[in-house]
C-alpha positions in Angstrom: -21.2 40.9 -6.2 -24.3 40.5 -4.1 -25.8 43.8 -5.3 -25.1 42.7 -8.9 -26.9 39.4 -8.3 -29.8 41.2 -6.7 -30.1 43.7 -9.6 -29.9 40.8 -12.1 -32.7 38.9 -10.3 -34.9 42.0 -10.1 -34.2 42.8 -13.7 -35.3 39.3 -14.7 -38.5 39.8 -12.8 -38.8 43.4 -13.9 -39.8 44.3 -10.3 -38.0 47.4 -9.1 -38.5 48.0 -5.4 -36.3 49.5 -2.7 -33.5 47.1 -1.7 -33.5 46.5 2.0 -33.0 43.7 4.4 -35.8 41.2 3.8 -34.5 38.3 6.0 -33.8 38.8 9.6 -31.2 37.0 11.7 -33.8 34.7 13.2 -35.1 33.8 9.7 -38.3 35.7 9.5 -39.1 37.7 6.4 -40.1 41.4 6.7 -42.1 43.1 4.0 -39.8 45.1 1.7 -42.3 47.9 1.7 -42.5 50.8 4.2 -45.2 50.4 6.8 -48.5 52.2 6.2 -50.6 54.0 8.8 -53.6 52.0 10.0 -56.3 54.3 11.5 -58.3 53.3 14.5 -61.6 53.3 12.6 -64.5 51.1 11.7 -65.1 49.8 8.2 -67.9 52.3 7.6 -65.9 55.2 8.9 -63.1 54.1 6.5 -65.3 53.7 3.5 -67.0 57.1 3.9 -64.0 59.2 4.9 -63.6 60.7 1.5 -67.3 60.7 0.4 -67.2 64.4 -0.4 -64.6 63.8 -3.1 -66.8 61.4 -5.2 -70.4 61.6 -3.8 -71.9 62.0 -7.3 -69.9 59.4 -9.0 -71.3 55.9 -9.6 -70.4 53.5 -6.8 -72.0 50.3 -8.1 -73.9 49.3 -11.3 -75.4 46.0 -12.4 -73.6 44.7 -15.5 -76.9 43.0 -16.6 -79.7 45.5 -15.8 -77.7 48.8 -15.5 -79.4 49.5 -12.2 -76.9 51.8 -10.3 -76.3 53.9 -7.3 -74.0 56.9 -6.7 -71.8 57.1 -3.6 -74.2 59.5 -2.0 -77.2 57.2 -2.6 -75.2 54.3 -1.3 -74.3 56.3 1.9 -77.8 57.5 2.5 -79.5 54.1 1.8 -77.1 52.2 4.0 -77.7 54.7 6.9 -81.5 54.4 6.5 -81.2 50.6 6.3 -79.0 50.6 9.4 -81.4 52.8 11.3 -84.3 50.6 10.4 -82.4 47.5 11.6 -81.7 49.3 14.9 -85.2 50.8 15.3 -87.6 48.2 13.8 -85.7 45.0 14.4 -83.9 45.9 17.6 -80.4 45.1 16.3 -77.9 45.8 19.0 -74.1 46.2 18.8 -72.5 42.9 17.9 -75.7 41.2 16.7 -75.1 39.0 13.6 -77.1 39.5 10.4 -76.9 36.9 7.7 -76.7 37.9 4.0 -77.4 35.3 1.4 -77.3 37.0 -2.0 -75.7 36.7 -5.4 -73.7 39.7 -6.5 -76.0 42.7 -7.0 -75.8 46.5 -6.7 -77.7 46.2 -3.4 -75.1 44.0 -1.7 -72.9 46.9 -0.5 -75.9 48.7 0.9 -76.9 45.7 2.9 -73.4 45.0 4.2 -72.6 48.7 5.0 -76.1 49.1 6.5 -75.7 46.2 8.9 -72.3 47.6 10.0 -73.8 51.0 10.3 -76.4 49.6 12.7 -73.6 48.2 14.9 -74.1 44.6 13.7 -71.7 42.0 12.3 -72.1 40.4 8.8 -72.1 36.7 8.1 -72.3 35.9 4.4 -73.8 32.7 2.9 -73.1 31.2 -0.5 -76.4 31.5 -2.4 -75.8 28.0 -3.9 -75.9 26.4 -0.5 -78.6 23.8 0.3 -80.9 23.8 3.3 -78.5 21.4 5.0 -75.6 23.8 4.6 -77.4 27.0 5.4 -79.0 25.8 8.6 -75.6 24.9 10.1 -74.3 28.5 9.4 -77.4 30.2 10.7 -77.3 28.2 13.9 -73.5 28.6 14.5 -73.4 32.3 13.7 -76.5 33.0 15.9 -77.9 35.2 13.2 -80.8 37.5 14.4 -82.0 38.5 10.9 -81.6 37.1 7.3 -81.3 39.2 4.1 -81.8 37.3 0.9 -83.5 37.6 -2.5 -87.0 36.4 -3.4 -85.9 33.3 -5.2 -84.2 32.0 -2.0 -87.0 32.8 0.4 -88.6 29.3 0.3 -85.2 27.7 1.0 -84.7 30.1 3.9 -88.2 29.3 5.3 -87.3 25.6 5.2 -84.0 26.3 7.0 -85.8 28.2 9.8 -88.4 25.4 10.0 -85.7 22.7 10.3 -83.9 24.5 13.1 -87.1 25.7 14.8 -86.1 29.4 14.6 -88.4 32.4 14.1 -86.4 35.4 12.9 -87.2 38.1 10.3 -86.4 37.5 6.6 -85.8 40.7 4.5 -86.2 40.2 0.8 -84.4 42.2 -1.8 -87.5 43.1 -3.8 -86.1 45.9 -6.0 -87.4 44.4 -9.2 -89.6 41.7 -7.9 -92.7 41.1 -5.8 -92.1 40.7 -2.1 -92.8 37.1 -1.0 -95.3 36.5 1.8 -94.0 36.6 5.4 -91.0 38.6 4.5 -90.0 42.3 5.0 -89.6 44.5 1.9 -86.0 45.8 1.5 -87.3 48.4 -1.0 -89.7 49.9 1.6 -86.9 49.9 4.2 -84.4 51.9 2.2 -87.1 54.3 0.9 -88.4 55.1 4.4 -87.6 58.8 4.6 -89.3 59.0 8.0 -86.9 56.7 9.9 -85.0 58.6 12.5 -81.2 58.1 11.8 -80.4 59.7 15.1 -80.8 56.3 16.6 -77.4 55.5 15.0 -75.8 57.7 17.7 -76.4 54.8 20.0 -73.9 52.6 18.1 -70.6 52.1 19.9 -68.2 50.1 17.8 -64.5 50.2 17.9 -61.6 49.0 15.7 -61.3 45.9 17.8 -64.9 44.7 17.4 -65.8 41.9 15.1 -67.3 43.2 11.9 -67.3 40.2 9.5 -68.1 36.6 10.4 -67.0 34.7 7.3 -66.8 31.0 7.1 -63.6 29.1 6.2 -62.4 25.5 6.6 -59.0 26.8 7.6 -56.3 24.2 7.4 -58.7 21.3 7.9 -62.1 20.3 9.0 -65.6 21.7 8.9 -66.3 25.4 8.1 -65.5 27.6 11.0 -66.6 31.2 11.8 -63.7 33.6 11.1 -63.9 36.7 13.3 -62.5 39.6 11.3 -62.4 42.9 13.2 -62.8 46.4 11.8 -59.0 46.8 12.2 -58.3 43.6 10.3 -60.3 44.9 7.2 -59.2 48.5 7.4 -55.6 47.4 7.8 -55.8 45.1 4.7 -57.3 48.0 2.8 -54.5 50.3 3.7 -51.9 47.6 3.0 -53.2 47.6 -0.6 -52.9 51.3 -0.8 -49.1 51.5 -0.4 -47.5 53.1 -3.5 -45.7 49.8 -4.5 -48.8 47.7 -4.0 -51.5 49.9 -5.4 -53.3 48.5 -8.5 -55.6 51.3 -9.2 -55.5 55.0 -10.1 -56.7 57.7 -7.7 -60.3 58.9 -8.2 -60.4 62.5 -9.1 -63.0 65.0 -10.5 -62.1 63.8 -14.0 -61.2 60.2 -13.5 -62.6 57.1 -12.0 -61.3 53.6 -12.4 -63.8 50.8 -13.1 -63.5 47.3 -11.7 -65.4 44.1 -12.3 -67.2 42.5 -9.4 -68.1 39.0 -10.6 -66.1 37.1 -7.9 -68.7 36.2 -5.2 -69.2 38.9 -2.6 -70.0 36.2 0.0 -66.3 35.3 -0.1 -63.6 37.3 1.6 -61.9 38.1 -1.8 -65.1 39.5 -3.3 -66.3 41.2 -0.1 -63.1 42.7 1.3 -60.8 43.2 -1.7 -63.2 44.1 -4.4 -66.2 45.6 -2.6 -65.1 47.2 0.7 -61.6 48.2 -0.4 -62.5 49.6 -3.9 -65.5 51.6 -2.4 -63.1 53.1 0.1 -61.0 54.5 -2.7 -63.9 55.7 -4.9 -63.8 53.1 -7.8 -66.9 52.1 -9.8 -68.0 48.5 -9.3 -69.8 46.6 -12.0 -71.5 43.6 -10.6 -72.4 40.3 -12.3 -74.4 37.7 -10.4 -72.3 34.9 -11.8 -69.9 34.0 -14.6 -71.7 33.5 -17.9 -69.5 33.8 -21.1 -71.9 35.9 -23.2 -72.7 38.3 -20.4 -69.1 38.5 -19.3 -67.9 39.4 -22.8 -70.7 42.0 -23.2 -69.8 43.6 -19.9 -66.1 43.8 -20.8 -67.0 45.6 -24.0 -69.5 48.0 -22.4 -67.4 49.0 -19.4 -63.8 49.9 -20.0 -62.2 48.3 -17.0 -58.9 49.5 -15.6 -58.6 46.7 -13.1 -60.0 43.2 -13.0 -59.7 40.4 -10.5 -60.2 37.0 -12.1 -60.3 33.4 -11.1 -57.8 31.1 -13.1 -60.6 29.4 -15.1 -61.7 32.9 -16.3 -58.2 33.6 -17.5 -58.2 30.4 -19.5 -61.6 31.3 -21.0 -60.4 34.8 -22.0 -57.2 33.4 -23.5 -58.9 30.7 -25.6 -62.2 32.3 -26.6 -62.2 33.6 -30.2 -64.9 36.1 -29.2 -62.5 37.9 -26.8 -60.6 40.6 -28.7 -58.2 43.4 -27.8 -61.1 45.9 -28.0 -62.4 44.4 -24.7 -59.3 45.5 -22.9 -58.8 49.1 -24.2 -58.4 50.7 -20.8 -57.1 47.7 -18.9 -54.0 48.3 -16.8 -54.0 45.6 -14.1 -55.2 42.0 -13.9 -54.9 40.1 -10.7 -55.6 36.4 -10.1 -55.4 34.1 -7.1 -56.7 30.7 -5.8 -54.5 28.6 -8.0 -51.3 29.0 -10.0 -51.4 29.5 -13.8 -48.9 28.1 -16.3 -46.7 30.8 -17.8 -47.9 29.8 -21.3 -51.6 30.5 -20.4 -50.8 33.9 -19.0 -48.8 34.8 -22.1 -51.6 33.6 -24.3 -54.1 35.8 -22.5 -51.7 38.8 -22.6 -51.2 38.4 -26.3 -54.7 39.6 -26.8 -53.8 43.0 -25.5 -52.5 45.7 -27.8 -50.8 47.5 -24.9 -48.8 46.7 -21.8 -50.9 45.2 -19.0 -49.6 44.3 -15.5 -50.6 40.7 -14.7 -50.0 39.5 -11.2 -51.0 37.1 -8.5 -52.2 37.7 -5.0 -52.1 35.1 -2.2 -54.2 35.1 0.9 -56.8 33.4 3.1 -60.0 34.5 4.8 -58.2 34.3 8.1 -55.8 37.1 6.9 -58.4 39.6 5.8 -57.6 38.1 3.1 -54.6 39.5 1.2 -51.1 38.4 2.4 -48.9 38.9 -0.7 -49.1 40.7 -4.0 -46.8 40.8 -7.1 -45.2 44.2 -7.8 -45.8 46.1 -11.0 -43.9 44.8 -14.0 -43.2 41.4 -12.5 -43.0 38.8 -15.3 -42.4 35.8 -13.1 -45.9 34.3 -13.0 -44.9 31.4 -10.7 -44.6 33.7 -7.7 -47.4 35.2 -5.6 -45.2 38.2 -4.9 -44.0 40.0 -1.7 -45.5 40.4 1.7 -47.8 43.4 2.1 -46.6 46.4 4.3 -46.8 45.9 8.1 -46.6 42.1 7.8 -44.0 39.4 8.4 -43.7 35.8 7.1 -42.0 32.7 8.2 -41.3 29.3 6.7 -41.1 26.5 9.2 -40.3 22.8 9.1 -42.3 20.0 10.9 -40.7 20.9 14.2 -41.8 24.6 13.8 -38.2 25.7 13.3 -37.6 28.6 10.9 -35.9 27.6 7.6 -34.0 29.8 5.2 -34.3 31.1 1.7 -35.6 28.7 -1.0 -36.4 26.0 1.6 -39.8 24.4 1.6 -42.0 24.4 4.7 -45.3 25.7 6.0 -46.0 29.4 5.5 -46.8 31.4 8.7 -48.2 35.0 8.7 -48.2 37.9 11.1 -49.8 41.3 10.6 -52.7 43.6 11.6 -54.9 41.9 9.0 -54.8 38.5 10.7 -58.1 37.5 12.3 -59.1 37.7 15.9 -59.8 34.0 15.8 -62.4 31.4 15.1 -65.7 32.1 17.0 -66.3 29.8 20.0 -63.6 27.4 18.8 -60.6 27.4 21.2 -59.4 24.0 19.9 -59.2 25.3 16.3 -57.6 28.5 17.5 -54.9 26.5 19.4 -54.2 24.6 16.2 -54.0 27.6 13.8 -52.0 30.0 16.0 -48.4 29.6 17.0 -47.0 32.3 19.3 -49.1 34.9 17.6 -48.4 33.6 14.1 -51.1 32.3 11.8 -50.4 28.9 10.3 -51.5 29.0 6.7 -51.5 25.2 6.1 -49.7 25.9 2.8 -46.4 24.5 1.7 -44.3 27.4 0.4 -40.8 28.8 -0.1 -39.5 32.4 0.0 -36.4 33.3 -2.0 -33.6 35.6 -0.8 -35.4 38.7 -2.1 -38.7 38.0 -0.4 -40.7 36.5 -3.3 -43.1 33.8 -2.2 -44.0 30.7 -4.2 -46.8 28.4 -3.1 -45.6 24.9 -3.7 -48.6 22.8 -2.5 -51.3 22.6 0.0 -50.7 21.1 3.4 -54.3 21.6 4.1 -56.8 19.0 2.9 -59.1 21.3 0.9 -60.1 20.2 -2.5 -60.0 23.0 -5.1 -62.9 22.8 -7.6 -62.3 25.7 -10.0 -61.9 28.6 -7.5 -64.1 27.0 -4.8 -62.8 25.3 -1.7 -64.4 21.9 -0.8 -63.5 20.6 2.7 -63.3 16.8 2.7 -64.5 16.6 6.3 -67.8 18.3 5.4 -68.5 15.7 2.6 -67.5 12.9 4.9 -69.9 14.1 7.5 -72.7 14.1 5.0 -71.8 10.6 3.6 -71.7 9.1 7.0 -75.3 10.1 7.6 -76.4 7.7 4.9 -78.0 4.7 6.7 -76.0 2.2 4.7 -72.6 3.8 5.4 -70.2 2.8 8.1 -67.2 5.0 7.3 -66.1 7.3 4.6 -63.2 9.4 3.4 -63.0 12.0 0.6 -60.0 13.2 -1.4 -59.4 15.5 -4.4 -58.3 13.8 -7.6 -57.2 15.6 -10.8 -59.9 16.7 -13.3 -59.2 18.3 -16.7 -62.2 20.8 -16.4 -62.2 21.8 -12.8 -58.6 21.2 -11.6 -59.8 18.8 -8.9 -62.9 16.8 -8.2 -64.2 15.1 -5.0 -63.8 11.3 -4.8 -65.3 9.4 -2.0 -64.1 6.1 -0.5 -66.9 4.4 1.3 -67.2 1.5 3.7 -70.7 0.1 4.0 -72.4 -1.4 7.1 -72.4 -5.1 7.3 -75.2 -6.6 5.2 -76.1 -3.1 3.8 -76.3 -2.4 0.1 -75.9 0.9 -1.7 -74.6 1.7 -5.2 -72.2 4.4 -6.3 -75.2 6.3 -7.6 -77.1 6.0 -4.3 -74.2 7.7 -2.5 -73.7 10.4 -5.1 -77.4 11.2 -5.2 -77.6 11.4 -1.4 -74.8 13.9 -1.2 -76.0 15.9 -4.2 -79.3 16.6 -2.4 -77.4 18.1 0.5 -74.5 20.2 -0.9 -73.9 22.9 -3.4 -73.3 21.7 -7.0 -69.5 22.3 -6.9 -69.2 20.1 -3.9 -70.9 17.1 -5.4 -69.1 13.8 -5.6 -67.8 12.8 -9.0 -66.6 9.4 -8.1 -67.3 6.7 -5.4 -65.1 3.7 -4.6 -66.1 1.1 -2.0 -63.5 -0.3 0.4 -63.4 -2.8 3.2 -61.7 -0.3 5.5 -60.5 3.3 5.5 -56.7 3.5 6.0 -55.9 5.5 9.2 -52.9 6.2 11.4 -52.7 5.1 15.0 -54.3 8.3 16.2 -57.3 7.8 13.8 -56.4 10.4 11.2 -57.3 9.4 7.7 -54.3 8.6 5.5 -55.4 10.6 2.5 -52.2 10.1 0.6 -52.7 6.4 0.6 -56.2 6.9 -0.8 -55.0 9.3 -3.5 -52.5 6.6 -4.6 -55.3 3.9 -4.5 
């Protein structure tokens, strides 16, 4: 009877995997997939291990300009760049280099070059303001900055504000090099640099390679230390036969994937860039989502695999300009960040004239980032799928007790992809780790077959489209306004963006400020997607006895 129920459930989902014990006696959930081998290697060793198989194939191409590099060119340029960092800028093992760029074909060269030099990479959102960038440059202790010419003036202001004098390398491939910057073009074309200096690099699988910023379950952005092993493991976890969403690269075939999701984010950097380069795919970059350019790129490049944010799915489903011809070779579509209604997914898939696998992934920066993925053929679009190989999950109640199948609680994660920790932040680490398990801050349930459904966020992050907006960050900015005594920020529903930030503000006695004053003040200091859309003045911010803001009370206000 039990096997009959399992088969019926799996038939409904159309997800055929080996049946094995998912739940253990202590109510933890094992991945249903066989473990994969995780090599003791660095990211660069992993990316280049099969270079000989696809050295002449295109590694990355710009969807706008068609500027492109083969795998061999990418390998050589990243080594020259790495050697230059080591020789000319005295980069040492573990030194942090900041990268503030939109998606472009040079992004992989920069990242892999920094890692080749023995450095660690911290990525910065190119939409950030001076206020936001200076905090990340300071806390990451970056030794060099790589950016594009349009952002050089902003970066100069950042360095002036924090009284720091470090080199700025400008990506001047198609543009004139700004004054007081170093030419990236000259660095990667320096055929005289001695790459033997790279023999000095001594980096292991346990060393931090990426320093990405995340707000975690709450609070201001924190520096997530991801080791080489974390990223390599997450790559291999996605290579398991049941999890693989791409075809192998051969002499006669190469899958093409779209890289429009930002490379400064763990999803775009780890999943789309590093992982796909490690298996020989062709990446087509777009600096940002623009409908016309996006559609043109879909038509020109016959993608086999695309990763999309939920708003993009809605656009593709509703735009009359998007036709079946745009998806001729498409086999797999993956989305994350937020759930999509079944009707919207089906409307999107109705534009295909062949079978396409549509699935969700779930993850977080702290987990490398992928935690779960939906198997091939799964038609249940409410689930984010099954745990990746080599990983375990738990659902716990408020007392940290494990709960059973289909019971709601906080999702906890364990696996080789889970971060080393937050840099220089023992308090945050004590809050996010529980006996070696990573607390996700998300309310979820896992059914008897291991399928995970994310029910809600325990964390306080506001989701504006696919972007995460931490309330604490906005509250900190608002409180710096001379007229403000106290402030709280919550997310409220918005038809266009899913959620929008709303501020509740208490003014100082005898001070005056309008809603517009507060909104303008914040707008000057944060990226566009973080800007306040609403301000309400209160006499007092509701808090519990320990001083924690009662956000639920504010949401119901």
